[in-house]
C-alpha positions as CSV (number, residue, x, y, z in Angstrom):
1,X,2.3,39.4,-60.1
2,X,2.7,39.2,-64.0
3,X,4.2,36.4,-65.3
4,X,6.6,38.7,-66.9
5,X,7.8,39.7,-63.1
6,X,8.0,36.2,-62.0
7,X,10.2,35.0,-65.1
8,X,12.5,38.1,-64.2
9,X,12.8,37.1,-60.6
10,X,14.1,33.7,-61.3
11,X,16.2,35.2,-63.7
12,X,17.6,37.4,-61.3
13,X,18.1,35.1,-58.6
14,X,21.4,33.3,-59.4
15,X,23.1,36.5,-59.5
16,X,22.3,37.0,-55.9
17,X,23.8,33.6,-55.0
18,X,27.1,35.2,-53.6
19,X,27.5,37.8,-50.7
20,X,30.2,40.9,-50.2
21,X,32.4,39.9,-47.4
22,X,35.3,37.7,-46.9
23,X,35.6,33.8,-47.7
24,X,38.0,31.4,-45.9
25,X,38.6,27.7,-45.7
26,X,40.6,25.2,-46.9
27,X,41.6,23.1,-50.1
28,X,41.7,19.4,-49.8
29,X,45.6,19.1,-48.4
30,X,44.1,21.5,-45.4
31,X,46.0,24.5,-47.0
32,X,44.2,27.7,-46.2
33,X,42.5,29.8,-49.1
34,X,40.5,33.3,-48.4
35,X,39.1,35.0,-51.2
36,X,37.6,38.7,-50.5
37,X,34.0,39.7,-52.6
38,X,33.4,43.4,-53.3
39,X,31.7,45.6,-56.4
40,X,33.6,45.9,-59.3
41,X,33.7,49.6,-59.6
42,X,33.6,49.2,-63.2
43,X,30.7,47.2,-63.8
44,X,28.8,47.2,-60.7
45,X,29.1,43.3,-60.7
46,X,29.9,41.6,-57.4
47,X,33.8,40.3,-57.9
48,X,36.5,38.5,-56.3
49,X,39.0,41.4,-55.4
50,X,41.6,39.9,-53.6
51,X,42.6,36.1,-52.9
52,X,45.1,34.6,-50.2
53,X,46.3,31.2,-50.9
54,X,48.8,28.7,-49.0
55,X,49.6,25.6,-51.1
56,X,51.9,22.6,-50.8
57,X,53.8,22.1,-54.0
58,X,55.9,18.9,-54.5
59,X,59.2,19.8,-56.6
60,X,59.7,17.9,-60.0
61,X,62.8,15.7,-59.7
62,X,63.4,16.3,-56.1
63,X,62.3,15.1,-52.7
64,X,61.5,18.7,-52.0
65,X,58.0,20.4,-51.3
66,X,57.5,23.9,-51.4
67,X,55.2,25.4,-48.6
68,X,54.5,29.2,-49.2
69,X,51.2,31.4,-49.3
70,X,50.6,34.2,-52.1
71,X,48.3,37.1,-51.7
72,X,47.2,39.2,-54.5
73,X,44.8,41.5,-55.7
74,X,42.7,41.0,-59.1
75,X,39.3,41.6,-60.4
76,X,37.3,38.9,-61.6
77,X,33.5,39.5,-61.8
78,X,31.2,36.6,-60.6
79,X,28.6,35.4,-63.3
80,X,25.6,33.1,-62.5
81,X,27.4,32.6,-59.4
82,X,30.5,31.3,-60.4
83,X,34.0,32.8,-61.2
84,X,37.3,31.4,-62.3
85,X,40.8,33.1,-62.3
86,X,44.3,32.3,-63.6
87,X,47.0,34.9,-62.2
88,X,50.5,34.4,-63.1
89,X,53.8,36.6,-62.3
90,X,57.0,35.7,-63.0
91,X,57.2,33.7,-59.5
92,X,53.5,31.9,-59.5
93,X,51.1,30.6,-61.5
94,X,47.6,30.0,-59.8
95,X,44.2,28.9,-61.0
96,X,40.9,28.9,-58.9
97,X,37.2,28.4,-59.8
98,X,34.6,29.0,-57.3
99,X,30.6,28.2,-57.3
100,X,28.6,30.1,-54.8
101,X,25.7,28.3,-53.1
102,X,22.4,29.9,-53.2
103,X,22.5,30.6,-49.4
104,X,25.4,33.1,-50.4
105,X,27.6,32.0,-47.3
106,X,29.6,29.3,-48.9
107,X,31.5,28.4,-52.0
108,X,33.3,25.3,-53.6
109,X,35.5,24.8,-56.4
110,X,39.3,23.9,-57.2
111,X,42.8,25.5,-56.8
112,X,46.0,24.7,-58.3
113,X,49.3,26.5,-57.7
114,X,52.5,26.4,-60.0
115,X,55.9,28.1,-58.1
116,X,59.7,28.0,-58.6
117,X,61.8,27.1,-55.8
118,X,65.8,27.8,-55.5
119,X,67.5,24.9,-55.1
120,X,69.4,25.2,-51.6
121,X,72.0,22.5,-51.4
122,X,74.4,25.0,-52.3
123,X,75.2,28.6,-51.2
124,X,74.5,30.4,-53.4
125,X,71.7,28.2,-55.1
126,X,73.2,26.6,-58.5
127,X,69.4,25.9,-59.7
128,X,65.7,26.4,-59.3
129,X,63.0,23.5,-59.1
130,X,59.6,23.4,-60.8
131,X,57.0,23.0,-58.0
132,X,53.2,22.3,-58.6
133,X,50.2,21.6,-56.4
134,X,47.8,19.3,-57.7
135,X,44.5,20.9,-58.7
136,X,42.3,20.1,-55.9
137,X,39.1,21.1,-54.6
138,X,38.5,23.7,-51.9
139,X,35.7,24.8,-49.8
140,X,35.2,28.7,-48.2
141,X,32.9,30.1,-46.4
142,X,31.5,33.5,-45.5
143,X,33.4,35.2,-42.6
144,X,32.2,37.8,-39.9
145,X,34.5,40.4,-39.0
146,X,35.4,38.4,-35.8
147,X,35.8,35.1,-37.4
148,X,38.6,36.5,-40.3
149,X,41.4,34.3,-39.9
150,X,45.0,35.6,-39.9
151,X,47.0,35.6,-43.1
152,X,49.6,33.1,-43.1
153,X,53.2,34.2,-42.5
154,X,55.6,34.4,-45.3
155,X,52.5,35.6,-47.3
156,X,53.4,38.3,-50.2
157,X,51.3,40.9,-51.4
158,X,51.4,42.0,-54.9
159,X,50.2,45.2,-56.6
160,X,48.3,44.9,-59.9
161,X,51.6,45.1,-61.9
162,X,53.0,41.9,-60.1
163,X,55.5,43.9,-57.7
164,X,55.5,42.7,-54.3
165,X,54.5,45.5,-52.1
166,X,54.2,43.6,-48.6
167,X,55.0,40.7,-47.2
168,X,53.1,39.3,-43.8
169,X,55.8,38.1,-41.3
170,X,54.3,37.3,-38.3
């Protein structure tokens, strides 16, 4: 084999680290996370095309913690086995980064969520709270079709313009 072919294979190998499919796992606080990897039609690269992030976010200035989940679509191309994304809508800000293992079956990274919550001591609520999960580690594994975990109740689904298009209620 020529030196050029060997060098080309070595350069191409990291791009093959991830595998298309659903990766699910947990963040450091035990909250569930899941990401779907498919091909970006515009670039031909593998990309994270959906995310489901459950989180625990203590609210500033109050002894209240927001427990919530958000599911949303995105297109974040994976480059050299890694991807990061910041998505924000009026009702949440989510940051994540993932680094895929060479075996293509696992990934580790970080996540952080900021979201408002209505303060419900009065009806109707008089103010909203600023709730923020700590930036924390997470790990995910590639799931087989039979092993995919269910989506958490009260997870909202958004379209690419930030509009709620569904909610998991079970």
